[in-house]
N, C-alpha and C positions, 0 to 999 in steps of 0.2 A: 241310838243308832243314827248314823249319817249316811245318806246316799249321795253319790257324786256322779254326774253325767257330763262328759266332755264333748266338745264339738269344735269344728274349725280346722281340723287337719286336712292334709292333701298333698298334692304334688306341686312344687313350685320351682322355678329356675333359680340358679345361683344369683344372689343379689336381690331376690324378691322378698316379699313380706307375706306373713300370715298372722292371723289373730286367733288364738285359742280361747275358748270359753269353758267354764266349768260351773255348773249349777248345783248347789247343795240343797238337799231337802232332809226332812226328818228333824233331829234334835239340833237344829242349826244354832240355837242360842248357846250351846255348849262349846262351839268351835272357838279356839284361841288363835290358831294359825292356819292359813291355807297356802298351798304352794304347788309348784310344778316340778316334777322329776322327769327324767328321760332315761331310756335304755336302748342302746344300739345293739345290734346283733353281736353276740360274743362278749359283751361288756357288762359291767355291773350297772345297776340303776344309780343315777347320780342326781343331786339337787341342781335344779336350774335357778329357781328363785322362790322366795316365800314372802308372805306379808302377814303381819300380825293385826290384831283388832285395832291397835292404836295407829296403824298405818305405816309402821316401820317395816322396812324391807331388807332382805338379805339375798344376794345373788352370787352365783359362781363366777370365778374369774373369766371363764370363757365367754361369758355374756358380753363383756367389753363394751357396755353401753348400747349394745344392739337390741337387747330385749328389755321390755318394761312390763312389770307386773302391777296390776291394779285390782281393786276390789270394790264392788258395789254392795255394801252391806244390806241395803234395803231390798236388794234382789237376791241376796245370798249367792252372789256370783263373783268369781275371780277370773281375770283375763290375763293372757300373756300375749303382748304385742311383740312379734318377732320381725325385725328388719335386717337387711343385709345378710340374708341367710346363706350359709355355706354348705357344701355337700357333707361336711363333718357334722352338721346339725341333724342329719337324717337319723331318726329314732322313733320309737313309740313314746309319746309324751303322756304322763300320768298326772292327774290331779290328786292332791293329797290334802286331807284335813286332819288337824290334831285337836283333840279335846282333853280336858283335865289339866291339872297342874302338878299334883303330887303323883297321881296315877294317870298316866297319859295313854290315850288310845289313838290309833292312827287308822284312817280310812282312806281307801283308794278307789279311783274311778276305773273304768274298764280300759282306758288308754285310747289314744288317737294317733294314727300314723302320720308322721311328717316326713316327706321325701323331698330332698333338694337335689335336683338333677336337671341337666340340660338335655 
């Protein structure tokens, strides 16, 4: 089992920045990939960015170089640095961890609200 706890959300003005953190605990040695998803009201949950154990990353097109995902393995923590935030980025952001190779399991944090508004 893996437990995930997010922090760092809040209210920010357009053009501002936020950094989200996600701390993993439990069976952290079994984690292969960690990432961030988001879900806006009335929309499906979508991938923002992910990072594998080898440091390779994957990000959505809408990130457009504005967001950066990073991972501190020693602290079992993943970060999402978000710059140049837009009102369209308003959503609940969820941390995700994937374990297993053939049989994969996915774990989710409780979510943290990000609101971009003037």
